[in-house]
C-alpha positions as CSV (number, residue, x, y, z in Angstrom):
1,M,16.9,52.4,-28.6
2,M,16.0,49.0,-26.5
3,A,16.4,49.0,-22.8
4,E,18.5,46.0,-21.5
5,T,15.4,44.1,-19.9
6,D,13.6,44.1,-23.7
7,T,14.0,41.0,-25.1
8,V,14.7,40.7,-29.3
9,P,12.4,37.6,-30.6
10,L,15.2,35.0,-31.9
11,P,14.1,33.9,-35.8
12,H,12.0,30.7,-35.6
13,E,14.4,27.6,-36.0
14,R,13.3,24.8,-38.3
15,T,13.1,21.6,-36.6
16,Y,11.7,17.8,-37.4
17,R,8.6,19.5,-35.4
18,D,8.0,22.2,-38.7
19,L,8.4,18.8,-41.4
20,D,5.1,17.8,-43.0
21,A,6.8,14.5,-43.4
22,W,6.9,14.0,-39.4
23,S,3.8,15.9,-38.2
24,H,1.6,13.0,-41.3
25,A,3.5,10.4,-39.8
26,M,2.4,11.3,-36.0
27,R,-1.0,11.0,-37.6
28,L,-0.3,7.6,-38.7
29,A,1.2,6.5,-35.7
30,E,-1.3,7.9,-33.8
31,E,-4.2,6.0,-35.9
32,T,-2.4,2.8,-35.6
33,L,-2.6,2.6,-31.8
34,R,-6.0,3.9,-31.5
35,T,-7.1,1.2,-34.4
36,T,-4.7,-1.9,-32.6
37,R,-5.8,-0.4,-29.2
38,P,-8.9,-3.0,-29.1
39,W,-7.3,-5.7,-30.4
40,R,-7.7,-9.4,-28.2
41,A,-4.8,-9.8,-26.3
42,S,-3.2,-12.2,-29.5
43,D,-3.6,-10.0,-32.0
44,Q,-2.2,-7.0,-29.8
45,F,1.0,-8.6,-28.8
46,S,1.7,-10.2,-32.1
47,I,1.1,-8.4,-36.0
48,G,-0.4,-5.2,-33.2
49,L,2.9,-4.6,-31.7
50,Q,4.8,-4.8,-34.9
51,L,2.4,-2.7,-36.5
52,R,2.6,0.0,-33.6
53,R,6.4,-0.5,-33.6
54,A,6.7,0.4,-37.9
55,A,4.7,3.3,-37.5
56,I,6.2,4.8,-34.3
57,S,9.6,4.1,-36.0
58,I,9.1,6.3,-39.3
59,P,8.3,10.0,-37.4
60,S,10.6,8.7,-34.4
61,N,13.6,8.4,-37.3
62,I,12.7,11.9,-39.0
63,A,13.2,13.2,-35.6
64,E,16.6,11.5,-34.9
65,G,17.9,12.2,-37.8
66,Y,17.1,16.3,-37.9
67,S,18.2,16.6,-34.6
68,R,21.7,15.7,-35.3
69,R,22.0,18.5,-37.4
70,S,24.3,16.6,-40.0
71,P,22.9,16.1,-43.6
72,A,24.4,12.8,-44.0
73,A,22.6,11.6,-40.6
74,A,19.1,13.3,-41.2
75,R,19.5,11.2,-45.1
76,N,20.3,8.1,-43.2
77,H,17.5,8.3,-40.7
78,V,15.0,9.0,-43.3
79,A,16.3,6.1,-45.2
80,I,15.5,3.8,-42.2
81,A,12.3,5.8,-41.8
82,L,11.3,4.6,-45.4
83,G,12.5,0.9,-44.1
84,S,9.7,1.8,-41.7
85,H,7.0,2.3,-44.2
86,G,7.8,-0.6,-46.0
87,E,7.2,-2.8,-43.0
88,F,4.1,-0.8,-42.0
89,E,2.5,-1.2,-45.6
90,T,3.0,-5.1,-45.5
91,Q,1.5,-5.5,-41.9
92,L,-1.7,-3.4,-42.5
93,E,-2.1,-5.3,-45.8
94,L,-1.6,-8.5,-43.5
95,A,-3.9,-7.1,-40.9
96,R,-6.5,-6.4,-43.6
97,R,-5.9,-10.1,-45.1
98,C,-6.4,-11.3,-41.6
99,A,-10.0,-9.6,-41.3
100,L,-8.0,-7.5,-38.1
101,V,-9.1,-4.6,-39.8
102,D,-12.2,-3.6,-42.1
103,E,-11.9,-2.3,-45.6
104,A,-13.1,1.7,-44.3
105,T,-10.1,1.4,-41.7
106,H,-7.4,-0.3,-44.6
107,L,-8.5,2.3,-47.2
108,R,-7.8,5.1,-43.9
109,L,-4.4,4.0,-43.0
110,S,-3.6,3.1,-46.6
111,T,-4.2,6.6,-47.9
112,Q,-2.5,8.3,-45.1
113,C,0.6,5.5,-45.4
114,A,0.7,6.4,-49.0
115,L,0.7,10.3,-47.9
116,V,3.5,9.4,-45.5
117,G,5.8,7.5,-48.0
118,K,5.1,10.3,-50.9
119,L,6.7,13.2,-48.5
120,L,9.4,10.6,-47.2
121,S,10.3,10.2,-50.7
122,G,10.6,14.1,-51.3
123,L,12.6,14.5,-47.6
124,Y,14.9,11.8,-49.1
125,R,15.7,13.5,-52.1
126,S,16.1,16.7,-50.1
127,A,18.6,15.1,-47.6
128,V,20.6,13.6,-50.3
129,K,21.1,16.9,-51.7
130,S,22.1,18.7,-49.0
131,A,24.4,15.8,-47.5
132,E,25.9,16.1,-51.5
133,G,26.6,20.1,-51.3
134,S,28.2,19.7,-47.8
135,T,30.6,17.3,-49.0
136,R,31.4,19.7,-51.9
137,R,31.9,22.0,-49.2
138,S,34.0,20.2,-47.3
C-alpha cells in the first residue's frame, strides 16, 4: 500500500518533441543558423534571412500543430512545414548557385533537408489518417 506522500509517475505523454521529424528539423535549423552566421551583412539580410526563416518554420509548425491537440491542426501545420521545406530547398540551391555555400556544406544541408522532407511526408500521411479517423468517429 502506498503512503499519501508517495508519488506515482505519470505515463510519458507523447509530444512533438518525440517526433523524429521535429528532431531532425531542429538539427537542420541549427546547422542553417551556424552556416549563415558568418555571411557578410548583405547576404545575411537577403538570402540568409529567408533561408533561416524557412529552416526555423519547419520545426515550429510541427510543434504548433501537435500542440493544438487536434488531428486537423496537426495536418494543416505539417502541410505548412512541407511548404517551408520546399522554400528551404530552393533557397539552399540559390545559395549554392551564388557561391554562398560550398559544395560540402550544400551536400550536408541537402542531405539533412531530404531526410526532413521524407519524415514530413510520413508525418503528413499519418496526420491525414488520424484526421480522417476522428471525423468518422464524430
